[in-house]
C-alpha positions in Angstrom: 64.9 -28.0 24.0 65.0 -26.1 20.8 61.9 -25.0 19.0 61.9 -25.1 15.1 60.3 -21.9 14.0 60.7 -22.6 10.3 57.7 -23.5 8.2 57.4 -26.8 6.4 57.2 -26.7 2.6 53.5 -27.7 2.8 52.7 -24.9 5.2 54.5 -22.4 3.0 52.3 -23.3 0.1 49.1 -22.6 2.1 47.5 -19.2 1.3 47.7 -16.7 4.0 44.3 -15.7 5.5 43.2 -12.3 4.4 41.6 -10.2 7.1 39.2 -8.0 5.2 37.9 -4.7 6.5 34.9 -5.0 8.7 31.7 -4.1 6.8 30.3 -0.8 7.9 26.9 -1.2 9.4 24.1 0.6 7.6 23.2 4.0 8.9 19.7 5.2 10.0 18.8 6.5 6.6 19.9 3.3 4.9 17.8 1.3 7.3 14.8 3.6 6.8 15.1 3.2 3.0 15.3 -0.6 3.3 12.1 -0.7 5.4 10.4 1.8 3.1 11.0 0.0 -0.1 9.6 -3.2 1.4 6.3 -1.5 1.8 4.4 -2.1 -1.5 1.9 0.8 -0.9 4.7 3.3 -0.2 6.6 2.3 -3.3 3.5 2.5 -5.4 2.8 5.9 -4.0 6.4 7.0 -4.6 6.4 5.8 -8.2 3.0 7.4 -8.9 4.1 10.7 -7.5 7.3 10.6 -9.5 5.3 10.0 -12.7 3.2 13.1 -12.0 6.3 15.2 -11.1 8.0 14.1 -14.4 4.9 14.9 -16.4 4.7 18.4 -14.7 8.4 19.1 -15.4 8.2 18.2 -19.1 4.6 19.4 -19.7 5.8 21.8 -22.4 7.3 18.9 -24.3 4.5 16.4 -23.7 1.4 18.6 -24.1 0.2 18.2 -27.7 -1.7 21.6 -27.7 -1.5 25.0 -26.2 -3.7 24.8 -23.0 -4.9 28.4 -23.3 -5.7 28.3 -27.0 -9.5 28.4 -27.7 -11.2 27.0 -30.7 -15.0 27.3 -30.7 -15.3 25.2 -33.8 -13.6 22.3 -31.9 -15.5 22.6 -28.7 -16.8 19.4 -27.1 -14.7 17.0 -29.1 -14.7 13.4 -27.9 -11.6 11.7 -26.6 -9.1 10.4 -29.2 -10.5 12.5 -32.0 -8.3 14.9 -34.0 -5.3 14.2 -31.7 -7.2 15.2 -28.5 -6.4 12.4 -26.1 -9.1 13.4 -23.5 -11.2 15.6 -25.8 -11.8 19.3 -25.5 -13.8 21.5 -23.2 -16.6 24.0 -23.9 -14.1 26.5 -25.4 -12.2 24.0 -27.5 -9.2 23.8 -25.2 -7.4 20.4 -25.0 -8.2 18.8 -21.7 -5.0 16.6 -21.6 -2.8 19.7 -22.1 -4.6 21.6 -19.4 -4.2 18.7 -17.0 -0.4 18.6 -17.6 -0.1 22.4 -17.1 -2.4 22.2 -14.1 -0.2 19.7 -12.5 2.6 22.2 -12.5 0.6 24.6 -10.4 -0.9 22.1 -8.1 2.3 20.3 -7.3 4.3 23.5 -7.0 1.7 24.8 -4.5 1.8 21.5 -2.6 5.6 21.2 -2.2 6.1 25.0 -1.7 3.5 25.3 1.0 4.8 22.1 2.8 8.4 23.3 2.7 7.6 26.8 3.9 5.3 25.7 6.7 7.9 23.1 7.8 10.7 25.7 7.9 8.7 28.3 9.9 7.0 25.7 12.2 10.3 23.9 12.9 12.1 27.2 13.7 9.3 28.4 16.0 8.8 25.0 17.7 12.6 24.5 18.2 13.0 27.9 19.9 9.9 27.5 22.0 10.7 23.9 23.1 14.4 24.5 23.9 14.3 27.9 25.7 10.9 27.6 27.3 9.8 30.3 29.7 8.2 33.5 28.4 9.4 32.6 24.8 7.4 29.4 24.9 4.4 31.2 26.3 4.4 33.8 23.5 4.8 31.4 20.7 2.3 28.9 21.9 -0.3 31.6 22.6 0.2 32.7 19.0 -0.4 29.2 17.9 -3.6 29.1 19.9 -4.8 32.3 18.3 -4.1 31.0 14.8 -6.0 27.8 15.6 -9.0 29.8 16.9 -9.5 31.6 13.6 -11.3 29.7 10.8 -8.4 29.2 8.4 -10.5 28.8 5.3 -12.3 32.0 6.0 -9.0 33.7 6.6 -7.6 32.5 3.3 -10.6 33.7 1.5 -10.5 37.1 3.2 -6.8 37.7 2.5 -7.1 36.6 -1.1 -10.1 38.7 -1.7 -8.2 41.8 -0.3 -4.8 41.3 -1.9 -5.7 39.4 -5.0 -5.4 35.9 -6.2 -1.9 35.9 -7.6 0.1 32.7 -7.5 2.7 34.0 -5.1 0.2 35.5 -2.7 -1.7 32.3 -2.5 1.4 30.3 -1.6 2.4 32.8 1.1 -1.1 32.9 2.6 -1.3 29.1 2.7 2.1 29.0 4.4 1.0 31.6 6.9 -2.0 29.4 7.9 -0.3 26.0 7.9 2.8 26.1 10.2 1.1 25.7 13.6 0.9 21.9 13.6 4.6 21.5 12.8 5.4 24.0 15.5 3.6 22.0 18.2 5.1 18.8 17.0 8.7 20.1 17.1 8.1 21.8 20.4 6.9 18.6 22.0 9.9 16.7 20.6 12.4 19.3 21.8 10.9 19.3 25.3 11.9 15.6 25.5 15.2 15.9 23.8 16.6 18.8 25.8 16.6 16.7 28.9 18.9 14.1 27.4 22.4 13.6 28.8 24.2 14.5 25.5 22.6 17.9 25.7 24.0 18.4 29.2 27.4 17.3 27.9 27.3 19.7 25.0 26.5 22.6 27.4 29.3 21.5 29.6 31.9 21.7 26.9 30.7 25.2 25.8 28.5 24.5 22.8 26.1 27.4 22.2 22.4 27.1 22.4 22.0 27.5 18.6 24.6 24.9 18.0 22.8 22.4 20.3 19.5 23.2 18.5 20.6 22.9 14.9 23.5 20.4 15.2 22.1 18.0 17.8 18.4 18.3 18.7 17.1 19.1 15.2 18.9 16.1 13.7 17.2 13.8 16.2 13.8 15.4 15.6 14.0 15.2 11.8 12.1 11.9 11.4 8.7 13.2 12.7 9.2 16.4 10.8 9.7 14.5 7.5 6.6 12.4 8.1 4.5 15.6 8.8 5.9 17.3 5.7 4.9 14.5 3.4 1.3 14.6 4.7 1.2 18.4 4.4 1.8 18.1 0.6 -1.5 16.4 0.1 -3.3 18.9 2.4 -1.9 21.8 0.5 -3.0 20.4 -2.9 -6.5 20.0 -1.5 -6.5 23.5 -0.1 -5.4 25.0 -3.4 -8.0 23.0 -5.2 -10.7 24.3 -2.9 -9.6 27.9 -3.3 -9.5 27.6 -7.0 -12.9 25.9 -7.0 -14.2 28.9 -5.2 -12.7 31.2 -7.8 -10.0 32.6 -5.5 -7.0 30.6 -6.7 -5.3 30.5 -10.1 -6.9 32.8 -12.6 -7.2 32.3 -16.4 -5.3 31.9 -18.7 -3.3 29.9 -16.2 -5.0 26.7 -15.0 -4.9 24.2 -12.1 -6.9 21.1 -11.3 -9.1 23.0 -8.9 -9.9 25.6 -11.5 -10.8 22.9 -14.0 -13.2 21.4 -11.4 -14.7 24.8 -10.9 -15.3 25.3 -14.6 -16.6 21.8 -15.1 -19.5 22.1 -12.7 -21.5 24.0 -15.2 -21.3 21.2 -17.7 -21.6 18.1 -15.4 -24.9 17.1 -17.0 -23.6 17.6 -20.6 -20.0 16.3 -20.2 -19.3 15.0 -16.7 -15.8 13.8 -17.7 -14.5 17.4 -17.6 -14.8 17.2 -13.9 -13.8 13.5 -13.5 -10.3 14.0 -15.0 -9.0 16.8 -12.7 -10.8 15.2 -9.7 -9.2 11.9 -10.4 -5.7 13.5 -10.7 -6.2 15.2 -7.3 -7.4 11.9 -5.8 -4.5 9.9 -7.1 -1.8 12.4 -6.1 -3.1 13.0 -2.6 -3.5 9.2 -2.1 0.0 8.6 -3.3 1.4 11.3 -0.9 -0.5 9.7 2.0 0.9 6.3 1.1 4.4 7.8 1.1 3.8 9.5 4.5 2.5 6.3 6.0 5.4 4.3 4.6 7.9 6.8 6.1 6.2 6.7 9.4 6.3 2.9 9.5 9.9 2.9 8.4 10.9 5.4 11.1 9.0 3.6 13.9 11.4 1.4 15.9 8.5 -0.6 17.2 7.4 -1.6 13.7 8.3 -5.2 13.0 9.8 -6.0 9.6 7.6 -8.5 7.7 9.6 -11.0 5.8 8.2 -13.5 3.3 8.7 -17.2 4.1 11.1 -17.6 1.1 13.3 -14.7 2.2 13.3 -16.1 5.8 14.5 -19.4 4.5 17.3 -17.7 2.5 18.4 -15.9 5.7 18.3 -19.1 7.7 20.4 -21.0 5.1 22.9 -18.2 4.9 23.2 -18.0 8.7 23.6 -21.7 9.1 26.4 -21.9 6.5 28.2 -19.0 8.1 28.2 -20.8 11.5 29.7 -24.0 10.2 
């Protein structure tokens, strides 16, 4: 019995099925961003923070006046008079321009302190959690000693001794802010170092530093990122408190905390001088906290994804069509 292997004319005209490449599944960062952008509070916080960052970067182009220029004849001008959007202070300086330039200092301190504290705390916590033993004892006792000292008093003491320069203030705040990150990373590393892939890496000859930076630190990055975002708001509040006490940024430079400190003398005459910088601090810190909460929820595998009924119906329709 012979088998005809030739195609019929009708079969030859049929288009050949094209096997497309399998779609690559989204990675962990893509999934995190997908969950993050569905959180309305997190997106509002991100947009708000980006607006303040853009205003700080282009403050020289946006500010209508020199923030340090005094004009006693124009002191106490009301908002929207003579080009002063928010009016002037007791020395005739434009409040809106000072807010823009103050955002540069406050945001720089916030991000710099958070970055420095995360780097130092991550390094100390990783070494302590991975190696353990006497190294862990030394580092953790150092953390306990730092926690036993009143940090605000320590900041005030060091700034009073060494001066209130901008660089000194950032370094001192980093020195007193890394302990929480160190404990967080240490606890994460104590769990991760017992995993099977760590034992496999040791078996094939990967060095301890390679395991720490190439394997463990990557898996411990999510809680570190969440902690870093929340530290930005704390650093901005700490800088504002030090500037309010007169130990932060010194004139002619300005910051939101310094503006609050100067405005307390005129609260009964012109309370809006204190409302503007206080409102900026409140909005930025709230936005950063929203971002931190959004990242935490996006990175939590136990967090359920909330879908609107409309989107759920779209997914059901798409799935039912694909199964037919």
